[in-house]
KEKE-3310 file (N, C-alpha, C; in steps of 0.2 Angstrom, whole numbers, plus 5000, padded with zeros to 4 digits):
npx = (5004:5003:5010:4999:5000:5005:5003:4997:5008:5006:5003:5005:4995:4986:4971:4955:4943:4927:4918:4907:4903:4892:4883:4879:4865:4861:4865:4857:4845:4846:4847:4834:4827:4832:4829:4815:4814:4819:4808:4799:4788:4791:4804:4811:4823:4824:4811:4797:4790:4798:4808:4801:4796:4809:4813:4804:4807:4820:4818:4818:4830:4844:4843:4855:4863:4856:4857:4871:4872:4865:4872:4884:4879:4876:4889:4903:4915:4934:4939:4929:4923:4913:4914:4905:4903:4900:4888:4874:4877:4874:4872:4876:4885:4885:4897:4909:4904:4909:4906:4905:4898:4890:4876:4865:4849:4839:4833:4845:4851:4863:4862:4850:4852:4863:4856:4846:4853:4859:4848:4845:4853:4850:4842:4842:4850:4854:4862:4857:4866:4876:4880:4867:4858:4855:4851:4859:4875:4888:4905:4918:4932:4935:4938:4950:4948:4958:4968:4960:4955:4943:4929:4930:4943:4959:4971:4980:4968:4966:4964:4948:4934:4918:4910:4914:4912:4898:4884:4875:4882:4883:4880:4884:4894:4892:4901:4900:4907:4905:4912:4929:4945:4954:4968:4972:4977:4970:4964:4953:4956:4957:4956:4955:4949:4948:4959:4969:4969:4976:4989:4991:4999:4996:4995:4991:4979:4972:4972:4966:4953:4948:4939:4947:4948:4943:4932:4931:4919:4919:4925:4915:4903:4902:4904:4901:4904:4910:4915:4915:4908:4920:4927:4930:4941:4941:4928:4915:4915:4930:4938:4933:4931:4922:4927:4931:4936:4945:4958:4961:4954:4951:4956:4968:4968:4979:4996:4998:4987:4989:5001:4995:4985:4993:5000:4990:4987:4998:4998:4986:4989:5000:4994:4985:4974:4973:4961:4955:4943:4931:4920:4904:4907:4904:4909:4906:4907:4909:4906:4908:4919:4929:4940:4942:4950:4959:4970:4982:4979:4979:4968:4959:4949:4941:4929:4931:4935:4937:4922:4911:4896:4889:4882:4873:4869:4859:4856:4846:4831:4824:4833:4839:4829:4827:4836:4831:4823:4807:4805:4810:4822:4833:4845:4849)
npy = (4994:5011:5026:5036:5050:5055:5060:5049:5044:5053:5052:5057:5051:5044:5050:5045:5055:5058:5073:5085:5101:5113:5125:5142:5144:5131:5130:5139:5132:5121:5128:5133:5121:5117:5128:5127:5115:5118:5125:5115:5103:5109:5110:5099:5088:5074:5070:5061:5066:5076:5069:5062:5072:5077:5067:5068:5081:5080:5075:5087:5092:5098:5092:5087:5085:5074:5065:5062:5057:5045:5038:5036:5028:5017:5013:5016:5019:5018:5024:5026:5038:5052:5069:5084:5100:5117:5117:5124:5133:5140:5158:5165:5158:5150:5148:5135:5120:5113:5104:5087:5074:5082:5087:5089:5094:5102:5108:5116:5126:5119:5106:5102:5102:5092:5081:5079:5077:5064:5056:5053:5043:5033:5026:5037:5034:5031:5027:5021:5020:5029:5045:5048:5044:5053:5060:5069:5072:5081:5083:5087:5095:5091:5097:5089:5077:5076:5066:5055:5041:5045:5054:5065:5068:5075:5070:5061:5052:5035:5025:5018:5008:5014:5012:4998:4987:4984:4975:4980:4992:5008:5010:5021:5036:5052:5067:5083:5099:5113:5122:5126:5120:5131:5131:5124:5111:5100:5087:5076:5059:5046:5029:5017:5000:4994:5000:4996:4982:4976:4977:4969:4955:4938:4929:4937:4942:4930:4927:4938:4936:4927:4921:4928:4939:4952:4965:4980:4991:5009:5023:5033:5026:5023:5012:4997:4985:4973:4964:4961:4946:4934:4939:4941:4953:4956:4953:4944:4946:4939:4946:4959:4964:4969:4979:4978:4985:4992:5001:5005:4998:4985:4968:4956:4938:4930:4927:4926:4933:4945:4949:4950:4960:4971:4972:4977:4988:4996:4998:5004:5017:5021:5023:5033:5047:5064:5076:5092:5100:5113:5126:5121:5110:5093:5077:5061:5045:5028:5016:5003:5000:5009:5016:5028:5042:5054:5068:5074:5088:5105:5110:5125:5128:5140:5143:5144:5132:5117:5110:5098:5091:5075:5062:5046:5034:5020:5006:4996:4995:4985:4976:4981:4983:4973:4977:4990:5003:5000:5000:5011:5025:5024:5013:4999)
npz = (5000:4996:5003:5012:5012:5001:4984:4970:4956:4941:4924:4907:4895:4880:4882:4879:4879:4883:4881:4885:4881:4886:4877:4878:4877:4879:4892:4899:4897:4905:4917:4918:4920:4932:4940:4941:4948:4960:4965:4967:4975:4988:4987:4993:4992:4996:4997:4991:4981:4975:4968:4959:4951:4947:4938:4928:4924:4919:4906:4899:4897:4887:4870:4864:4875:4881:4871:4872:4884:4883:4874:4881:4891:4884:4879:4888:4883:4881:4892:4902:4906:4907:4904:4908:4904:4910:4916:4926:4941:4958:4958:4969:4979:4994:5009:5008:5016:5032:5040:5047:5036:5028:5018:5004:5007:5003:4987:4976:4963:4957:4963:4959:4945:4943:4948:4939:4927:4931:4932:4919:4916:4924:4939:4953:4967:4985:5001:5016:5027:5023:5025:5030:5021:5011:4995:4987:4990:4999:4994:5003:5011:5028:5044:5055:5049:5039:5036:5033:5023:5014:5007:5015:5018:5014:5011:4998:4989:4988:4973:4968:4967:4968:4984:4985:4992:4993:4988:4979:4973:4966:4948:4941:4945:4949:4950:4954:4952:4962:4968:4964:4969:4977:4978:4967:4968:4970:4962:4952:4949:4937:4931:4920:4918:4906:4900:4908:4907:4896:4900:4911:4918:4912:4923:4933:4929:4929:4943:4949:4945:4953:4968:4979:4988:5000:5005:5015:5022:5017:5027:5027:5029:5042:5056:5051:5055:5048:5033:5015:5008:5001:4986:4968:4960:4946:4935:4925:4907:4901:4892:4893:4907:4922:4936:4953:4966:4980:4985:4997:5005:5001:5003:5000:5001:5001:4997:4983:4978:4984:4977:4964:4965:4969:4957:4949:4955:4953:4940:4937:4944:4936:4924:4927:4925:4927:4932:4931:4939:4936:4943:4939:4931:4928:4932:4926:4931:4925:4936:4935:4926:4929:4940:4953:4961:4971:4970:4983:4993:5001:5013:5017:5026:5026:5020:5007:5001:4990:4983:4980:4973:4975:4967:4965:4953:4948:4936:4936:4943:4948:4951:4962:4971:4982:4992:4995:5004:5007:4993:4988:4985:4993:4999:5009)
capx = (5000:5007:5010:4993:5001:5007:4998:4999:5011:5002:5007:5001:4994:4981:4964:4949:4939:4920:4917:4901:4903:4886:4883:4876:4858:4860:4866:4851:4840:4847:4846:4827:4825:4835:4825:4809:4814:4820:4801:4794:4787:4794:4812:4814:4826:4823:4804:4795:4787:4803:4812:4797:4796:4815:4813:4800:4810:4826:4817:4818:4837:4845:4843:4861:4866:4853:4860:4878:4871:4862:4878:4888:4876:4877:4896:4907:4922:4940:4941:4924:4922:4910:4914:4900:4905:4896:4882:4873:4878:4872:4876:4879:4886:4887:4903:4910:4903:4915:4904:4905:4891:4886:4872:4860:4842:4835:4836:4848:4852:4868:4860:4845:4855:4866:4851:4842:4858:4860:4842:4845:4858:4847:4838:4846:4850:4858:4863:4855:4872:4881:4877:4860:4854:4854:4852:4864:4880:4893:4911:4921:4937:4932:4943:4951:4948:4963:4971:4956:4953:4936:4928:4931:4950:4963:4977:4979:4963:4967:4960:4943:4927:4914:4906:4915:4910:4891:4882:4872:4885:4880:4883:4887:4895:4892:4904:4899:4910:4902:4918:4935:4950:4958:4975:4973:4980:4965:4962:4950:4960:4953:4959:4950:4951:4949:4966:4974:4969:4982:4996:4992:5001:4991:4994:4988:4972:4969:4971:4961:4946:4946:4937:4953:4948:4937:4932:4928:4915:4923:4923:4908:4897:4903:4906:4896:4906:4912:4918:4911:4910:4925:4925:4935:4942:4939:4922:4912:4919:4937:4940:4931:4928:4921:4932:4928:4942:4946:4965:4962:4949:4951:4961:4970:4968:4985:5002:4997:4982:4992:5005:4991:4982:4999:5002:4985:4987:5004:4996:4981:4992:5004:4990:4980:4973:4971:4956:4954:4936:4929:4913:4899:4909:4902:4912:4902:4912:4906:4909:4910:4925:4934:4941:4944:4954:4960:4977:4982:4978:4979:4962:4960:4943:4939:4923:4933:4938:4934:4916:4908:4890:4890:4875:4874:4864:4859:4853:4841:4828:4821:4838:4841:4823:4827:4840:4829:4818:4800:4805:4812:4828:4838:4846:4851)
capy = (5000:5017:5031:5040:5057:5058:5059:5044:5047:5054:5052:5059:5046:5046:5049:5046:5058:5061:5079:5089:5108:5116:5131:5147:5142:5125:5131:5142:5127:5117:5132:5134:5115:5118:5133:5124:5110:5122:5127:5109:5099:5112:5109:5094:5083:5067:5069:5057:5070:5079:5065:5060:5078:5078:5062:5071:5087:5078:5075:5093:5094:5099:5086:5085:5082:5068:5060:5060:5052:5039:5035:5034:5023:5011:5011:5021:5020:5015:5027:5025:5044:5058:5076:5088:5107:5123:5116:5130:5133:5146:5164:5168:5152:5150:5146:5128:5117:5110:5099:5080:5071:5087:5084:5094:5092:5107:5109:5122:5125:5114:5100:5100:5100:5086:5075:5079:5073:5057:5053:5051:5037:5027:5028:5040:5030:5033:5022:5023:5021:5034:5052:5048:5042:5059:5058:5073:5073:5085:5081:5093:5093:5092:5098:5083:5071:5077:5060:5049:5039:5046:5060:5071:5069:5079:5067:5057:5046:5029:5023:5014:5007:5017:5007:4992:4982:4984:4971:4985:4998:5012:5009:5028:5041:5059:5072:5090:5104:5119:5127:5123:5120:5138:5130:5121:5105:5094:5084:5070:5055:5041:5024:5012:4993:4993:5002:4992:4974:4973:4978:4964:4948:4933:4926:4942:4942:4924:4927:4944:4934:4922:4923:4928:4946:4954:4973:4983:4997:5015:5027:5036:5021:5021:5005:4992:4978:4967:4965:4958:4939:4934:4941:4943:4959:4956:4948:4945:4944:4940:4951:4966:4963:4974:4979:4979:4985:4998:5000:5007:4993:4978:4964:4950:4933:4926:4930:4927:4938:4951:4951:4952:4966:4976:4974:4981:4995:5000:4999:5010:5023:5023:5026:5038:5054:5069:5080:5099:5102:5120:5126:5119:5104:5086:5070:5055:5039:5022:5013:4996:5000:5015:5017:5035:5044:5061:5070:5078:5096:5108:5114:5131:5129:5147:5144:5144:5125:5113:5108:5094:5087:5068:5058:5040:5031:5013:5005:4992:4996:4979:4972:4984:4983:4969:4981:4997:5004:5001:5001:5018:5026:5023:5006:4997)
capz = (5000:4996:5008:5010:5013:4995:4978:4965:4951:4936:4918:4901:4889:4876:4885:4874:4884:4881:4884:4882:4884:4885:4874:4882:4876:4883:4899:4901:4896:4911:4922:4918:4923:4939:4944:4942:4953:4967:4968:4966:4981:4993:4986:4997:4987:4998:4997:4985:4975:4971:4964:4953:4947:4943:4933:4922:4921:4916:4899:4896:4896:4880:4867:4863:4881:4882:4867:4874:4890:4881:4871:4887:4895:4879:4880:4891:4880:4884:4899:4907:4909:4903:4907:4906:4907:4909:4920:4930:4949:4961:4957:4975:4982:5001:5011:5008:5022:5035:5045:5044:5034:5025:5012:5001:5008:4999:4980:4973:4956:4956:4965:4954:4938:4943:4949:4932:4922:4933:4930:4912:4916:4928:4945:4958:4974:4991:5005:5023:5032:5021:5025:5032:5015:5007:4988:4985:4996:4998:4995:5005:5017:5035:5049:5059:5044:5034:5034:5032:5016:5013:5004:5019:5018:5009:5008:4992:4990:4984:4968:4971:4965:4973:4988:4982:4997:4993:4982:4975:4972:4960:4941:4939:4951:4947:4954:4951:4955:4963:4969:4963:4974:4976:4978:4961:4969:4971:4955:4951:4945:4935:4928:4917:4918:4899:4898:4912:4906:4891:4903:4916:4916:4912:4930:4937:4927:4932:4951:4950:4943:4957:4974:4984:4990:5004:5005:5020:5020:5018:5033:5026:5031:5049:5058:5049:5058:5044:5026:5010:5007:4996:4979:4963:4958:4939:4934:4919:4901:4902:4887:4895:4913:4927:4941:4960:4971:4984:4987:5004:5009:4998:5006:4997:5006:5001:4994:4976:4977:4986:4971:4958:4967:4969:4950:4946:4958:4950:4933:4938:4946:4930:4918:4929:4922:4932:4929:4934:4938:4938:4944:4933:4928:4931:4929:4927:4931:4925:4942:4933:4922:4930:4947:4954:4967:4971:4973:4989:4993:5008:5014:5021:5030:5027:5016:5000:4999:4985:4985:4975:4974:4973:4966:4962:4948:4946:4930:4936:4949:4950:4955:4969:4976:4989:4997:4996:5009:5004:4986:4987:4982:4998:5000:5016)
cpx = (5004:5006:5004:4994:5004:5003:5001:5003:5006:5006:5002:5001:4988:4974:4959:4943:4932:4919:4911:4902:4897:4887:4879:4868:4857:4861:4860:4845:4840:4845:4838:4824:4826:4831:4818:4809:4815:4813:4796:4794:4791:4802:4815:4817:4824:4816:4802:4793:4792:4807:4808:4797:4803:4816:4810:4804:4816:4825:4817:4825:4839:4846:4850:4865:4863:4856:4867:4877:4869:4868:4883:4885:4877:4884:4900:4914:4928:4941:4935:4922:4918:4911:4909:4902:4900:4889:4881:4875:4875:4876:4879:4879:4888:4894:4903:4908:4909:4913:4904:4898:4887:4883:4868:4853:4837:4837:4839:4849:4857:4865:4854:4847:4859:4861:4848:4847:4858:4854:4841:4850:4854:4843:4843:4845:4855:4858:4862:4861:4877:4877:4870:4855:4852:4855:4858:4869:4885:4900:4916:4926:4934:4938:4944:4950:4953:4966:4967:4955:4946:4935:4929:4938:4953:4970:4975:4974:4965:4962:4955:4937:4923:4909:4907:4913:4902:4889:4878:4875:4883:4884:4887:4888:4896:4895:4904:4902:4906:4906:4924:4940:4954:4965:4977:4976:4976:4962:4959:4955:4956:4958:4954:4953:4952:4957:4971:4975:4975:4989:4997:4995:4995:4989:4990:4980:4968:4967:4966:4954:4944:4943:4942:4953:4942:4938:4928:4924:4920:4921:4917:4902:4897:4905:4900:4898:4906:4914:4913:4912:4916:4923:4931:4936:4940:4933:4919:4916:4926:4941:4938:4927:4926:4926:4929:4934:4943:4953:4966:4958:4948:4957:4962:4970:4974:4990:5001:4992:4985:4997:5001:4988:4987:5000:4996:4985:4992:5002:4991:4984:4997:5000:4984:4980:4970:4966:4955:4947:4935:4922:4908:4901:4907:4906:4908:4906:4908:4909:4910:4917:4930:4934:4943:4947:4955:4967:4976:4981:4978:4973:4963:4955:4941:4933:4925:4935:4934:4927:4913:4901:4891:4883:4876:4868:4865:4855:4846:4837:4825:4827:4840:4835:4824:4831:4837:4824:4811:4800:4807:4819:4834:4839:4849:4859)
cpy = (5006:5022:5036:5047:5060:5056:5053:5048:5048:5055:5054:5053:5048:5044:5050:5049:5061:5067:5083:5096:5111:5123:5136:5146:5136:5126:5134:5137:5123:5121:5133:5127:5115:5123:5131:5119:5113:5124:5121:5105:5102:5112:5104:5088:5076:5066:5065:5061:5074:5075:5063:5066:5079:5073:5065:5077:5085:5077:5081:5096:5094:5092:5083:5082:5075:5063:5057:5055:5046:5035:5032:5028:5016:5009:5017:5022:5017:5018:5028:5032:5049:5064:5081:5095:5112:5122:5122:5128:5140:5152:5167:5162:5153:5148:5138:5125:5114:5105:5092:5078:5077:5085:5090:5091:5096:5108:5116:5121:5120:5107:5097:5098:5094:5080:5074:5075:5066:5053:5050:5045:5031:5030:5031:5036:5033:5027:5024:5025:5026:5041:5052:5047:5048:5057:5063:5074:5078:5082:5087:5091:5095:5092:5092:5077:5071:5070:5054:5047:5039:5052:5066:5072:5074:5076:5063:5052:5041:5028:5018:5014:5010:5012:5000:4986:4980:4980:4975:4992:5001:5010:5016:5032:5048:5064:5079:5095:5110:5124:5124:5124:5127:5137:5127:5114:5099:5093:5077:5066:5049:5036:5019:5005:4991:4995:4998:4985:4972:4973:4973:4958:4943:4930:4931:4942:4936:4925:4933:4942:4928:4925:4923:4935:4947:4962:4975:4989:5003:5019:5031:5032:5020:5014:5000:4985:4972:4969:4961:4950:4940:4935:4941:4950:4961:4951:4949:4943:4945:4945:4958:4965:4969:4973:4981:4979:4992:4997:5002:5002:4986:4974:4958:4945:4929:4929:4931:4932:4945:4954:4954:4959:4972:4978:4978:4988:4999:5002:5005:5017:5025:5026:5031:5044:5059:5074:5087:5100:5109:5120:5125:5113:5097:5081:5065:5049:5033:5017:5005:4995:5004:5016:5025:5036:5052:5063:5074:5085:5098:5112:5120:5132:5136:5148:5144:5137:5122:5110:5104:5092:5080:5065:5051:5038:5023:5011:5001:4992:4990:4975:4975:4984:4979:4973:4988:4997:5005:5002:5008:5019:5025:5016:5005:4995)
cpz = (5000:5002:5007:5011:5006:4989:4974:4960:4945:4929:4912:4896:4885:4879:4880:4878:4881:4885:4881:4885:4882:4882:4879:4882:4880:4890:4902:4901:4903:4917:4923:4922:4931:4943:4946:4947:4960:4970:4968:4973:4987:4993:4990:4993:4989:4999:4991:4980:4971:4966:4958:4948:4943:4938:4927:4919:4917:4908:4895:4895:4889:4876:4866:4869:4882:4877:4869:4880:4888:4878:4876:4890:4890:4880:4882:4888:4884:4891:4904:4910:4904:4907:4904:4909:4906:4912:4924:4938:4951:4959:4963:4980:4990:5003:5010:5015:5025:5040:5042:5042:5030:5018:5010:5002:5004:4992:4979:4966:4954:4957:4961:4947:4938:4944:4942:4927:4924:4931:4923:4911:4920:4934:4950:4964:4979:4995:5012:5027:5029:5021:5026:5026:5011:4999:4985:4991:4994:4999:4997:5011:5023:5040:5054:5055:5039:5031:5033:5024:5015:5009:5008:5020:5013:5008:5001:4993:4985:4979:4971:4967:4970:4977:4985:4986:4996:4987:4977:4974:4966:4953:4939:4945:4947:4952:4951:4955:4956:4965:4968:4968:4973:4976:4971:4962:4968:4964:4956:4947:4943:4931:4926:4917:4910:4897:4902:4910:4901:4895:4909:4913:4916:4919:4934:4935:4930:4940:4952:4949:4947:4964:4980:4987:4995:5004:5011:5018:5021:5025:5033:5028:5038:5050:5057:5052:5053:5037:5022:5011:5002:4989:4974:4962:4951:4939:4928:4913:4902:4898:4889:4902:4917:4932:4948:4964:4974:4987:4994:5008:5007:5001:5003:5002:5006:4997:4986:4974:4979:4980:4965:4959:4967:4961:4947:4949:4955:4943:4933:4939:4940:4925:4920:4926:4927:4928:4933:4933:4941:4940:4938:4929:4932:4928:4931:4926:4930:4930:4941:4930:4925:4938:4947:4960:4967:4973:4979:4988:5001:5009:5018:5027:5032:5023:5009:4997:4993:4988:4979:4977:4971:4973:4962:4957:4947:4940:4931:4943:4952:4954:4962:4974:4982:4994:4998:5001:5006:4997:4984:4984:4987:5000:5007:5015)
residu = (UNK:UNK:UNK:UNK:UNK:UNK:UNK:UNK:UNK:UNK:UNK:UNK:UNK:UNK:UNK:UNK:UNK:UNK:UNK:UNK:UNK:UNK:UNK:UNK:UNK:UNK:UNK:UNK:UNK:UNK:UNK:UNK:UNK:UNK:UNK:UNK:UNK:UNK:UNK:UNK:UNK:UNK:UNK:UNK:UNK:UNK:UNK:UNK:UNK:UNK:UNK:UNK:UNK:UNK:UNK:UNK:UNK:UNK:UNK:UNK:UNK:UNK:UNK:UNK:UNK:UNK:UNK:UNK:UNK:UNK:UNK:UNK:UNK:UNK:UNK:UNK:UNK:UNK:UNK:UNK:UNK:UNK:UNK:UNK:UNK:UNK:UNK:UNK:UNK:UNK:UNK:UNK:UNK:UNK:UNK:UNK:UNK:UNK:UNK:UNK:UNK:UNK:UNK:UNK:UNK:UNK:UNK:UNK:UNK:UNK:UNK:UNK:UNK:UNK:UNK:UNK:UNK:UNK:UNK:UNK:UNK:UNK:UNK:UNK:UNK:UNK:UNK:UNK:UNK:UNK:UNK:UNK:UNK:UNK:UNK:UNK:UNK:UNK:UNK:UNK:UNK:UNK:UNK:UNK:UNK:UNK:UNK:UNK:UNK:UNK:UNK:UNK:UNK:UNK:UNK:UNK:UNK:UNK:UNK:UNK:UNK:UNK:UNK:UNK:UNK:UNK:UNK:UNK:UNK:UNK:UNK:UNK:UNK:UNK:UNK:UNK:UNK:UNK:UNK:UNK:UNK:UNK:UNK:UNK:UNK:UNK:UNK:UNK:UNK:UNK:UNK:UNK:UNK:UNK:UNK:UNK:UNK:UNK:UNK:UNK:UNK:UNK:UNK:UNK:UNK:UNK:UNK:UNK:UNK:UNK:UNK:UNK:UNK:UNK:UNK:UNK:UNK:UNK:UNK:UNK:UNK:UNK:UNK:UNK:UNK:UNK:UNK:UNK:UNK:UNK:UNK:UNK:UNK:UNK:UNK:UNK:UNK:UNK:UNK:UNK:UNK:UNK:UNK:UNK:UNK:UNK:UNK:UNK:UNK:UNK:UNK:UNK:UNK:UNK:UNK:UNK:UNK:UNK:UNK:UNK:UNK:UNK:UNK:UNK:UNK:UNK:UNK:UNK:UNK:UNK:UNK:UNK:UNK:UNK:UNK:UNK:UNK:UNK:UNK:UNK:UNK:UNK:UNK:UNK:UNK:UNK:UNK:UNK:UNK:UNK:UNK:UNK:UNK:UNK:UNK:UNK:UNK:UNK:UNK:UNK:UNK:UNK:UNK:UNK:UNK:UNK:UNK:UNK:UNK:UNK:UNK:UNK:UNK:UNK:UNK:UNK:UNK:UNK:UNK:UNK:UNK:UNK:UNK:UNK:UNK:UNK:UNK:UNK:UNK:UNK:UNK:UNK)
# end
């Protein structure tokens, strides 16, 4: 395991990046949808009426944006990442939160925009044990959590599949920037298993495809008291597998598994791409193909720190229903 106080090495390689930059007219079209949602059902994001309204309103996003999202859902490409730029955020943004477990309960321009976009990919979901089940969560540095391997930390965040321990982890993770890091140091990092697979040895591929690993819940879930059943890191089509790993929380069960996981970690770090996110930029990560992390940075805790909204989407509502509370959007 690498030193958690330093950032992973980043290299420049050919990133086939899917990027959508909204025009001024398209920006205004999304803003109109977001403004409407802020006035809908009392603006209560976690209320049943608001999410239903947001699902309908998402159909009025710009046609070109919806087409890009549909294509990304069909095939996320070699890098499993879609960047959407120039989404609307608040004109008068409040100070970046500093409290643990910060979430958005009341609809804002940015939280409405990111939710509407993610609803074009699947069903927006959350987890009861993570940030009290809020559908829109804040990713901000928190005092006293600087060295934590979580969204509240500011040390380098190890590459990971989001909620790798959970059987119904999200298919997509949306990370929307509402305030950029004033130091310019904090960058989202991504690596795709489609890029890594040809670089792995055949032995590592074989071992990573076997049930020789266990994964703990992340700190954001609190103390759930356990780990997943044994699982493979790579599963599915051997020529195009899904990846499930968290290099801060996945534990190999034997020396061979440890060597294979270390080989994968080194490759992911070697091919990692850094992404500078500015206000209004949304990074959508295909959580089956692409791991993500973050470079280290030094927070100021003065209201100007980096601030992201995080929203999850799942493809199959029927599959997640056994874990949902009353068939709703919040999973156990």
